[in-house]
C-alpha positions as CSV (number, residue, x, y, z in Angstrom):
1,M,14.0,48.6,2.3
2,S,13.6,49.0,-1.5
3,K,11.2,46.8,-3.5
4,F,14.2,45.3,-5.4
5,I,15.9,44.1,-2.2
6,K,12.6,42.6,-0.9
7,T,12.2,40.8,-4.2
8,I,15.7,39.4,-4.0
9,I,15.1,38.2,-0.4
10,I,11.9,36.5,-1.4
11,I,13.6,34.7,-4.3
12,I,16.4,33.5,-2.0
13,F,13.9,32.1,0.5
14,L,12.0,30.5,-2.4
15,I,15.2,28.8,-3.7
16,V,16.1,27.6,-0.2
17,Y,12.6,26.2,0.3
18,I,12.7,24.3,-3.0
19,Y,16.1,22.8,-2.1
20,I,14.8,21.7,1.4
21,C,11.7,20.1,-0.1
22,N,13.8,18.3,-2.7
23,I,16.2,17.0,-0.2
24,E,13.4,15.8,2.1
25,C,11.9,13.8,-0.8
26,I,15.0,11.7,-1.2
27,P,14.8,8.7,1.1
28,S,17.5,7.8,3.5
29,N,17.1,4.0,2.9
30,I,16.8,2.6,-0.6
31,I,16.4,-1.0,-1.9
32,L,17.6,-1.7,-5.4
33,F,18.0,-4.8,-7.6
34,E,21.5,-5.6,-8.9
35,G,22.4,-3.2,-11.7
36,E,19.3,-1.1,-11.2
37,K,19.6,2.7,-11.4
38,I,18.9,5.2,-8.7
39,N,16.1,7.3,-10.1
40,F,15.3,10.6,-8.5
41,K,14.1,13.9,-9.8
42,T,16.3,16.5,-8.3
43,I,17.6,20.0,-8.9
44,L,20.9,21.3,-10.0
45,G,23.8,21.0,-7.5
46,L,22.7,17.8,-5.7
47,S,24.9,14.7,-6.1
48,I,25.3,11.3,-4.5
49,K,28.7,9.8,-3.7
50,K,30.1,7.0,-1.7
51,K,31.0,7.7,1.9
52,D,34.7,7.3,1.0
53,N,34.4,10.3,-1.3
54,I,36.1,8.4,-4.1
55,T,33.4,7.5,-6.5
56,I,30.9,10.2,-7.4
57,M,27.7,8.6,-8.6
58,Q,26.0,11.5,-10.1
59,T,26.5,15.3,-10.3
60,S,23.6,16.6,-12.3
61,S,20.0,17.7,-11.9
62,N,18.7,14.2,-12.5
63,I,20.1,11.4,-10.4
64,D,20.0,8.3,-12.6
65,Q,22.9,6.0,-12.0
66,A,23.5,2.3,-11.8
67,L,25.4,0.7,-8.9
68,E,28.0,-2.1,-9.1
69,E,26.8,-5.5,-10.0
70,K,26.9,-6.9,-6.5
71,T,24.6,-7.3,-3.6
72,G,24.9,-5.9,-0.1
73,K,24.7,-2.5,1.6
74,I,26.4,0.6,0.3
75,N,26.7,3.8,2.4
76,L,26.2,7.0,0.4
77,E,25.8,10.6,1.1
78,L,23.9,13.4,-0.5
79,N,25.9,16.5,-1.2
80,L,25.3,20.0,-2.4
81,F,27.7,21.2,-5.1
82,N,29.8,18.1,-4.4
83,S,31.2,19.6,-1.2
84,I,28.5,20.1,1.5
85,S,27.2,16.9,3.0
86,L,23.4,17.0,3.5
87,K,22.3,13.6,4.6
88,D,23.5,10.0,4.8
89,M,21.9,7.3,2.7
90,T,22.0,3.5,2.8
91,V,21.4,1.4,-0.4
92,N,20.5,-2.2,0.1
93,V,21.3,-4.0,-3.2
94,I,19.3,-7.3,-3.5
95,P,19.6,-10.0,-6.1
96,K,17.1,-10.2,-8.9
97,T,14.4,-12.7,-8.2
98,K,11.8,-14.7,-10.1
99,V,8.1,-14.7,-9.3
100,V,5.0,-16.4,-10.6
101,P,2.5,-13.8,-11.9
102,I,-1.0,-14.8,-10.9
103,G,-3.9,-12.3,-11.3
104,G,-6.4,-14.6,-9.6
105,T,-9.2,-13.7,-7.2
106,I,-8.6,-14.3,-3.5
107,G,-10.3,-13.5,-0.2
108,L,-8.6,-11.5,2.5
109,K,-9.4,-11.6,6.3
110,L,-7.7,-9.0,8.4
111,Y,-7.6,-8.7,12.2
112,T,-6.7,-5.3,13.6
113,K,-3.9,-4.6,16.0
114,G,-6.0,-3.4,18.9
115,I,-9.6,-2.1,18.3
116,L,-10.2,0.5,15.7
117,V,-12.5,3.4,16.6
118,V,-14.8,4.1,13.7
119,G,-17.5,6.3,15.2
120,M,-19.1,7.8,18.3
121,S,-22.6,8.1,19.8
122,E,-24.3,9.2,22.9
123,I,-25.2,6.8,25.7
124,S,-28.4,7.8,27.5
125,G,-27.8,11.4,26.5
126,K,-24.2,11.4,27.7
127,Q,-20.9,11.4,25.8
128,P,-18.4,9.5,27.9
129,Y,-15.6,9.9,25.3
130,Q,-15.9,13.7,25.4
131,N,-12.6,15.4,26.2
132,S,-10.8,12.0,26.2
133,G,-8.8,12.9,23.1
134,I,-9.9,9.7,21.3
135,K,-11.1,10.3,17.8
136,E,-12.1,8.3,14.7
137,G,-9.2,6.3,13.3
138,D,-7.5,5.8,16.7
139,T,-6.8,2.3,17.9
140,I,-7.5,1.1,21.5
141,I,-4.7,-1.2,22.6
142,S,-5.4,-1.7,26.4
143,V,-7.9,-1.0,29.2
144,N,-6.6,-0.8,32.8
145,Q,-3.2,-2.0,31.6
146,K,-4.7,-5.2,30.1
147,E,-4.2,-5.7,26.3
148,I,-7.3,-5.7,24.2
149,H,-7.4,-7.9,21.1
150,S,-11.1,-8.0,20.2
151,T,-14.4,-6.1,20.6
152,A,-15.6,-8.9,22.9
153,E,-12.6,-8.3,25.2
154,L,-13.3,-4.5,25.2
155,I,-17.0,-5.0,26.0
156,E,-16.1,-7.2,28.9
157,A,-13.4,-4.9,30.3
158,I,-15.8,-1.9,30.2
159,N,-18.7,-3.8,31.7
160,T,-16.6,-5.1,34.6
161,S,-15.6,-1.6,35.5
162,N,-19.2,-1.1,37.0
163,G,-19.1,2.6,35.9
164,K,-15.7,3.4,37.5
165,D,-13.1,5.3,35.5
166,V,-11.1,3.1,33.1
167,V,-7.5,3.9,31.9
168,I,-7.4,3.5,28.2
169,E,-4.2,3.3,26.2
170,Y,-4.6,4.0,22.5
171,L,-2.6,4.7,19.3
172,S,-3.2,8.0,17.5
173,N,-1.1,8.9,14.5
174,E,1.5,6.3,15.5
175,E,1.8,7.8,18.9
176,V,0.8,5.9,22.1
177,K,-1.4,8.0,24.3
178,T,-3.3,7.4,27.6
179,T,-6.7,8.8,28.7
180,I,-9.3,8.2,31.4
181,I,-13.0,7.7,30.6
182,Q,-16.0,7.0,32.9
183,P,-18.3,4.6,31.2
184,S,-22.1,5.3,31.1
185,K,-24.9,2.9,31.6
186,D,-27.3,2.4,28.7
187,N,-31.0,1.4,28.8
188,Q,-30.0,-2.3,28.9
189,N,-27.9,-1.7,32.1
190,E,-24.7,-2.3,30.2
191,Y,-21.7,0.1,30.5
192,K,-20.5,1.7,27.3
193,L,-17.9,4.2,26.2
194,G,-20.0,5.6,23.4
195,L,-17.5,4.4,20.8
196,W,-18.2,2.4,17.7
197,V,-15.3,0.0,17.2
198,R,-14.1,-2.7,14.7
199,D,-11.6,-5.5,15.1
200,A,-11.7,-7.2,11.7
201,A,-12.3,-6.7,8.0
202,A,-12.8,-9.0,5.1
203,G,-13.2,-8.7,1.3
204,V,-12.0,-10.0,-2.1
205,G,-9.2,-8.8,-4.3
206,T,-6.4,-9.9,-6.7
207,I,-3.3,-11.7,-5.8
208,T,-0.4,-10.3,-7.8
209,Y,2.5,-12.7,-7.6
210,Y,4.1,-15.5,-5.7
211,E,7.8,-15.8,-5.0
212,P,8.8,-19.5,-4.9
213,S,12.2,-18.8,-3.2
214,T,10.6,-17.2,-0.1
215,Q,6.9,-18.3,-0.4
216,N,6.1,-14.6,-0.2
217,F,3.1,-13.2,-2.0
218,A,1.7,-9.7,-2.7
219,A,-1.9,-8.7,-3.4
220,L,-4.0,-5.7,-4.3
221,G,-1.2,-3.1,-4.9
222,H,-2.7,-0.6,-2.4
223,G,-3.4,-0.7,1.2
224,I,-6.7,-1.7,2.9
225,Q,-8.3,1.3,4.5
226,D,-11.2,1.4,6.9
227,I,-14.4,2.2,5.1
228,D,-15.5,4.7,7.9
229,T,-12.3,6.5,8.8
230,G,-10.5,6.2,5.4
231,K,-7.3,5.4,7.3
232,L,-4.9,2.5,6.6
233,I,-5.8,-0.4,8.9
234,T,-3.1,-1.5,11.3
235,I,-3.2,-5.3,11.5
236,S,-1.9,-7.8,13.9
237,N,-2.4,-10.7,11.5
238,G,-4.7,-12.0,8.8
239,E,-5.3,-14.8,6.4
240,I,-5.7,-15.3,2.6
241,V,-8.4,-17.7,1.5
242,T,-9.7,-19.0,-1.8
243,A,-12.6,-17.1,-3.4
244,E,-15.2,-17.5,-6.1
245,I,-16.3,-14.9,-8.6
246,A,-20.0,-14.4,-8.0
247,S,-20.8,-11.8,-10.8
248,I,-19.4,-9.2,-13.1
249,Q,-21.0,-5.8,-13.6
250,K,-19.8,-4.3,-16.8
251,G,-18.3,-0.8,-16.5
252,E,-19.9,2.1,-18.4
253,R,-19.3,5.8,-18.8
254,G,-19.5,7.3,-15.3
255,N,-19.9,3.9,-13.7
256,P,-16.8,1.8,-12.8
257,G,-18.6,-1.6,-12.7
258,E,-17.3,-4.3,-10.4
259,I,-16.4,-7.9,-9.9
260,K,-18.1,-9.4,-6.9
261,G,-16.6,-12.4,-5.0
262,N,-17.7,-14.9,-2.4
263,I,-15.4,-16.1,0.4
264,S,-17.9,-17.8,2.6
265,L,-16.6,-21.2,1.6
266,G,-13.0,-20.1,1.2
267,K,-10.1,-22.3,2.4
268,A,-7.1,-20.7,4.1
269,V,-4.0,-20.9,2.0
270,G,-1.7,-18.4,3.7
271,Q,-1.0,-15.7,6.3
272,I,-1.1,-11.9,5.9
273,T,1.7,-10.1,7.7
274,K,1.6,-6.6,6.3
275,N,-0.9,-4.0,5.2
276,T,0.9,-1.1,3.5
277,N,0.1,1.7,1.1
278,F,1.7,-0.5,-1.6
279,G,-0.4,-3.6,-1.0
280,I,-0.9,-6.7,1.2
281,Y,2.0,-9.0,1.9
282,G,2.4,-12.4,3.5
283,K,3.3,-16.1,2.9
284,L,1.5,-18.9,1.2
285,N,1.5,-22.4,2.6
286,D,-0.8,-24.0,0.0
287,I,-0.2,-23.0,-3.6
288,T,-2.2,-25.9,-5.2
289,L,-5.6,-24.4,-4.2
290,L,-4.6,-21.2,-6.1
291,D,-3.4,-23.2,-9.1
292,I,0.1,-21.8,-8.9
293,N,2.9,-23.6,-10.9
294,N,6.4,-22.7,-9.9
295,E,7.6,-23.6,-13.4
296,N,5.8,-20.4,-14.6
297,A,8.2,-18.2,-12.6
298,I,9.8,-15.4,-14.5
299,E,12.5,-12.8,-13.6
300,V,11.2,-9.4,-12.5
301,A,12.2,-6.7,-14.9
302,T,13.8,-3.5,-13.7
303,R,11.9,-0.4,-14.6
304,E,14.6,0.6,-17.1
305,E,13.7,-2.5,-19.1
306,I,10.1,-1.6,-19.4
307,K,9.2,0.0,-22.8
308,T,6.0,1.5,-24.2
309,G,4.1,-0.7,-26.6
310,K,2.0,-3.9,-26.5
311,A,1.9,-6.0,-23.4
312,K,-0.4,-8.5,-21.7
313,I,-2.2,-8.6,-18.4
314,I,-3.4,-11.6,-16.4
315,C,-6.7,-11.8,-14.6
316,S,-9.5,-14.2,-13.9
317,L,-13.0,-13.4,-15.0
318,E,-15.0,-16.5,-15.8
319,N,-15.1,-19.6,-13.6
320,N,-11.9,-18.3,-11.9
321,K,-10.0,-19.2,-15.0
322,K,-6.9,-17.0,-15.4
323,E,-6.4,-15.5,-18.9
324,E,-4.1,-13.1,-20.7
325,F,-5.4,-10.0,-22.3
326,E,-3.8,-7.4,-24.5
327,I,-3.1,-3.8,-23.4
328,E,-0.9,-0.9,-24.6
329,I,1.7,0.7,-22.3
330,E,1.5,4.4,-23.3
331,K,3.8,6.0,-20.7
332,V,6.4,4.9,-18.2
333,F,7.1,7.0,-15.2
334,T,10.6,5.7,-14.4
335,S,11.5,8.2,-11.7
336,N,8.3,8.0,-9.7
337,N,9.1,6.4,-6.3
338,E,6.3,8.1,-4.3
339,N,3.2,6.2,-5.2
340,N,1.6,3.4,-7.3
341,K,1.5,5.5,-10.5
342,S,4.2,3.8,-12.5
343,M,2.7,3.4,-16.0
344,Q,-0.2,4.6,-18.0
345,I,-1.9,1.8,-19.9
346,R,-4.8,1.4,-22.3
347,V,-7.0,-1.7,-22.5
348,T,-7.1,-2.9,-26.2
349,D,-8.3,-6.5,-25.9
350,P,-11.8,-6.8,-27.5
351,K,-12.8,-9.7,-25.3
352,L,-11.9,-8.0,-22.1
353,I,-13.7,-4.8,-23.2
354,E,-16.7,-6.8,-24.1
355,I,-16.9,-8.6,-20.7
356,T,-15.9,-5.8,-18.4
357,G,-16.0,-2.6,-20.4
358,G,-12.3,-2.1,-19.7
359,I,-10.9,-1.6,-16.2
360,I,-13.4,-2.3,-13.4
361,Q,-13.1,-2.7,-9.7
362,R,-12.5,-6.1,-8.2
363,N,-12.0,-5.1,-4.7
364,E,-14.5,-4.2,-2.0
365,W,-12.0,-2.3,0.2
366,K,-11.8,0.9,-1.7
367,P,-14.6,1.3,-4.3
368,Y,-12.8,3.5,-6.9
369,Y,-9.8,1.2,-7.3
370,S,-9.4,-1.5,-9.9
371,K,-6.9,-4.4,-10.2
372,R,-5.1,-6.0,-13.0
373,E,-1.6,-7.6,-13.3
374,I,1.0,-6.9,-16.0
375,C,2.6,-10.3,-16.3
376,W,6.2,-9.2,-16.8
377,C,6.7,-5.8,-15.3
378,C,4.0,-4.4,-13.1
379,N,0.9,-5.3,-11.1
380,T,-2.0,-3.1,-10.1
381,C,-4.0,-1.3,-12.6
382,I,-6.3,1.5,-11.5
383,S,-8.6,3.6,-13.6
384,K,-7.4,7.2,-14.1
385,W,-10.3,8.8,-15.7
386,S,-13.8,8.5,-14.2
387,N,-15.5,8.6,-17.6
388,S,-13.3,6.2,-19.4
389,R,-12.7,2.5,-18.4
390,L,-10.0,1.9,-21.1
391,W,-7.2,3.9,-19.6
392,G,-5.5,3.3,-16.3
393,I,-2.4,3.5,-14.1
394,C,-0.1,0.5,-13.3
395,R,2.5,-0.1,-10.6
396,Y,6.0,-1.6,-11.0
397,Y,6.5,-5.1,-9.7
398,D,9.8,-4.0,-8.2
399,K,8.0,-1.8,-5.7
400,A,6.1,-4.8,-4.5
401,I,9.2,-7.0,-4.2
402,K,11.1,-4.3,-2.3
403,R,8.2,-3.6,0.1
404,S,8.1,-7.4,0.9
405,V,11.7,-7.3,2.1
406,K,11.5,-4.0,3.9
407,N,11.2,-4.0,7.7
């Protein structure tokens, strides 16, 4: 086979691979606001049309098209060269909504779904967990067919086994698995598996918005990950409580700084139902303790309405008082649907820079993140450059709203 033919074959395989990757990146289920455009970076030849094959929505290398001004579900299909059907798509068009931008400090208490494995250690020179298949980041959900909800229940179940084999059901990479472990007795005559586990987590963060029509709230703008495993915590439930700002450490070059909070005297104001990569979600049942006024609700802007230029963020720094500070939106990444990086911003407000040094971390869950709220178009702000606290990345509000309605 000549070198030329080999080169042609490699090029063909490369093109096919690029198309497959591009197709896989386009989700099968999409949530849009009324009149919002579908924004996807694609390659030439891909188009989206309605299932009735009547209305072609887009036939170019950049799918960026608005749907009709109506709510409901629309069935679409992704086509190659307007003739070969590649995948079905469902678009759920939801009405525009109003939210109250908050930017205040809150406390979060999360209770895991099952018991999270965060480490392993020997018991009297033995490793009971060896060859069990259980690893850090897995979640124990039952012992001998009895559901486990807390570390106390796990300890009791293992101790009552009296050293006999126990059947453990656990969750690993979203797959339920079963294993058998024989507990070992430690020097205090208690039976152990040799696993370090955790059933709860707590910390402080920023509440982003409150939606009066549903009582839904969103917070943080990123998921809470276990500090030991680095994996997103799967929760069964949780609560949001009031918090007090204890101190502010100003950010400096090479040092992110931080806002420390106290939740020891916090009062419960709502329930947490979801912990996702895009933030914490739940419902508030007492908005007065968070100083939320429904009259301050404003309509959520679509990303097409967001422009570069001057804007304001809301956050609380001193005495839990919420204030507005000036920033500059330098770039808007309209087509980014994959992560929280929606806008590049720069802090310009002299007072904010003086107090905090720019963008600093408020949250104890993931030390290199920082939080701020854009009052009219986005929420979480994270520092992008380790040696500069003035620049950061923000996330669209629409991503948070859509995540709150997603099953």
